[in-house]
C-alpha positions in Angstrom: 0.0 0.0 0.0 2.8 2.5 0.9 4.7 1.7 -2.4 1.5 2.5 -4.3 1.1 5.7 -2.3 4.7 6.7 -3.1 4.2 6.0 -6.9 1.0 8.0 -6.8 2.6 10.9 -5.0 5.5 11.0 -7.5 3.0 11.0 -10.4 1.1 13.9 -8.8 4.4 15.8 -8.4 5.2 15.5 -12.1 1.6 16.4 -13.2 1.7 19.3 -10.8 4.9 20.6 -12.3 3.4 20.3 -15.8 0.2 22.0 -14.5 2.1 24.9 -13.0 3.9 25.6 -16.3 0.7 25.3 -18.3 -1.2 27.5 -15.9 1.5 30.2 -15.9 1.5 30.3 -19.7 -2.3 30.5 -19.9 -2.4 33.1 -17.1 0.2 35.3 -18.8 -1.6 35.0 -22.2 -4.9 35.8 -20.5 -3.5 38.8 -18.6 -1.8 40.2 -21.7 -5.0 39.7 -23.7 -6.9 41.6 -21.0 -4.4 44.4 -21.1 -4.9 44.7 -24.8 -8.6 44.8 -24.3 -8.3 47.6 -21.7 -5.7 49.8 -23.2 -6.0 48.8 -26.8 -2.2 48.4 -27.0 0.3 47.0 -24.6 3.2 49.3 -23.9 6.5 48.3 -22.4 5.6 49.2 -18.8 2.3 47.3 -18.9 3.9 44.2 -20.4 6.7 44.2 -17.7 4.1 44.7 -15.0 2.1 41.8 -16.2 5.3 39.7 -16.5 6.1 40.5 -12.8 2.6 40.0 -11.4 1.7 36.7 -13.0 4.6 34.7 -11.3 3.8 36.4 -8.0 0.2 35.2 -8.2 0.9 31.7 -9.5 4.2 30.7 -7.8 3.2 30.8 -4.0 0.2 28.5 -4.1 1.8 26.2 -6.6 5.0 26.0 -4.5 2.9 25.3 -1.4 1.1 22.4 -3.1 4.3 20.9 -4.4 5.9 21.2 -1.0 2.9 19.5 0.5 3.2 16.6 -1.9 6.9 16.4 -1.2 6.2 16.2 2.5 3.7 13.4 1.9 6.3 11.5 -0.2 8.9 11.9 2.6 6.4 10.5 5.2 5.5 7.6 3.0 9.1 6.8 2.5 9.6 6.9 6.3 6.7 4.5 6.9 8.0 2.1 4.2 11.4 2.2 5.9 9.9 1.3 9.3 7.9 -1.5 7.7 11.1 -2.9 6.3 13.1 -2.7 9.5 10.8 -2.9 12.5 8.6 -5.6 13.9 5.0 -4.2 13.7 3.9 -5.7 17.0 6.8 -4.8 19.3 8.4 -1.9 17.4 11.7 -3.7 17.8 14.1 -4.4 15.0 12.8 -7.3 12.9 14.9 -10.4 11.9 16.0 -8.9 8.6 17.2 -5.7 10.3 18.9 -7.6 13.1 20.8 -9.9 10.6 22.0 -6.9 8.6 23.1 -4.9 11.6 24.6 -7.8 13.5 26.5 -9.0 10.4 28.0 -5.5 10.0 29.0 -5.3 13.7 30.6 -8.8 13.6 32.6 -7.6 10.6 34.6 -5.3 12.9 37.4 -6.2 15.3 35.0 -5.9 18.3 33.8 -8.8 20.3 30.1 -9.3 21.1 27.9 -11.4 23.3 24.8 -12.8 21.6 21.7 -13.7 23.6 18.9 -15.8 22.1 15.8 -15.2 24.2 12.7 -17.3 24.2 9.5 -16.6 26.2 8.8 -19.6 28.5 5.6 -21.6 27.9 4.2 -19.1 25.5 1.7 -21.6 24.1 0.2 -21.9 27.6 0.0 -18.1 27.9 -1.9 -18.0 24.5 -4.2 -20.8 25.6 -5.0 -19.0 28.9 -5.5 -15.4 27.7 -6.0 -15.9 23.9 -4.0 -14.7 21.0 -4.6 -11.0 21.7 -3.4 -11.6 25.2 -0.4 -13.4 23.8 0.4 -10.4 21.7 0.2 -8.2 24.8 2.6 -10.6 26.5 5.1 -10.2 23.7 4.7 -6.5 23.8 5.2 -6.5 27.5 8.3 -8.6 27.3 9.7 -6.5 24.5 9.2 -3.3 26.5 10.8 -4.7 29.6 13.8 -6.0 27.6 14.1 -2.7 25.8 14.1 -0.6 28.9 16.7 -2.8 30.6 19.0 -3.3 27.6 22.0 -0.9 27.2 21.7 1.8 24.5 24.5 0.3 22.5 22.9 -3.2 22.4 20.9 -4.4 19.4 17.6 -5.9 20.4 15.2 -7.5 17.9 12.2 -9.8 17.7 13.4 -12.7 15.5 10.0 -14.3 15.2 7.2 -15.8 17.3 8.2 -15.6 20.9 11.9 -15.4 20.2 14.1 -12.3 20.6 17.8 -11.6 19.9 20.2 -9.3 21.8 23.7 -8.5 20.5 25.8 -7.0 23.3 29.1 -5.3 22.4 32.1 -6.1 24.5 35.0 -3.7 25.0 38.4 -4.6 23.5 40.2 -4.6 26.8 39.7 -7.2 29.4 37.4 -9.3 27.2 36.8 -11.9 29.9 35.8 -9.3 32.5 33.6 -7.6 29.9 31.9 -10.9 29.1 31.2 -11.5 32.8 29.8 -7.9 33.1 27.6 -8.5 30.0 26.3 -11.8 31.4 25.5 -10.1 34.7 23.6 -7.3 32.9 21.6 -9.9 30.9 20.8 -11.8 34.1 19.5 -8.5 35.6 17.3 -8.2 32.5 15.9 -11.7 33.1 15.2 -10.9 36.7 13.5 -7.7 35.8 11.2 -9.5 33.3 10.4 -12.2 36.0 9.6 -9.5 38.6 7.2 -7.5 36.3 4.0 -9.5 35.7 1.6 -8.7 32.9 -1.8 -7.4 34.2 -4.7 -9.0 32.3 -8.5 -9.4 32.9 -7.7 -13.0 33.7 -5.3 -11.9 36.4 -1.5 -11.5 36.7 0.6 -13.4 34.1 4.2 -14.0 35.1 6.2 -13.8 31.9 9.7 -15.4 32.1 12.3 -16.2 29.5 15.2 -18.5 28.9 18.5 -17.1 27.6 21.1 -18.8 25.5 24.4 -16.8 25.4 27.5 -17.0 23.2 30.6 -14.8 22.9 31.7 -14.2 19.4 35.0 -15.6 18.2 37.5 -13.8 15.8 36.2 -14.2 12.2 33.0 -16.0 13.3 30.0 -15.6 11.1 26.6 -14.6 12.4 25.1 -18.0 11.4 27.7 -19.9 13.6 27.2 -17.5 16.5 23.4 -17.9 16.3 23.8 -21.7 16.2 25.9 -21.7 19.4 23.6 -19.3 21.2 20.6 -21.4 20.1 22.2 -24.6 21.5 22.8 -22.8 24.8 19.1 -21.7 24.7 18.0 -25.3 24.4 20.3 -26.2 27.3 18.6 -23.5 29.4 15.2 -24.9 28.5 16.2 -28.4 29.3 17.6 -27.3 32.7 14.2 -25.9 33.8 13.7 -22.6 31.9 13.8 -19.0 33.2 17.6 -19.1 33.4 20.8 -18.2 31.5 23.1 -20.7 29.8 26.4 -19.7 28.3 27.8 -21.6 25.3 31.3 -23.1 25.9 
């Protein structure tokens, strides 16, 4: 729909430009004709005055309309960009945006910790409060994670009840930085656990399991995701609502 709106707006801009030129020519011819009818002849001063007045009358409203169409085109482009990069339910990065940004970050010399996050027993939540309630649970979890994540971290909804978090690690003291990142992510888990979702059916305690992996030099995103995913399964098998670090 937004692509169609953008195409329609571009067409209107072109047609408006043609219309402005045509209207200016017609208006000038009409004004000159009227000056002939009034004075019988058009002297130099009259002709110059008409030439000055017509653009002053035509340009401002025409420019205003073209500017309005340009503003609409800009807004449509912004909406299209959001649709391409943001998850519509949670307003987090979507999987495509996460993969692009994470791949770029891993292409640098910096180290990162990746956390794969999966909402525990999400099907049971859906069964208890319905799909609309399940959507609210996802939005609730996304907001808690977003508020607790550091600004420099990359947080995304990867699909369903699964989220991804890419946490940058400083170059110096990599081991200490990884421990600090793990402690921060543990604090995020505890914050999610401590903030239940309020629903008409009562309080819903939303928890999540976290699988962590620290990037290795030259490691691809696919490999890092695979290691974090294996750690996530280990966290689930160990009882859920916990962190598991890949070795």
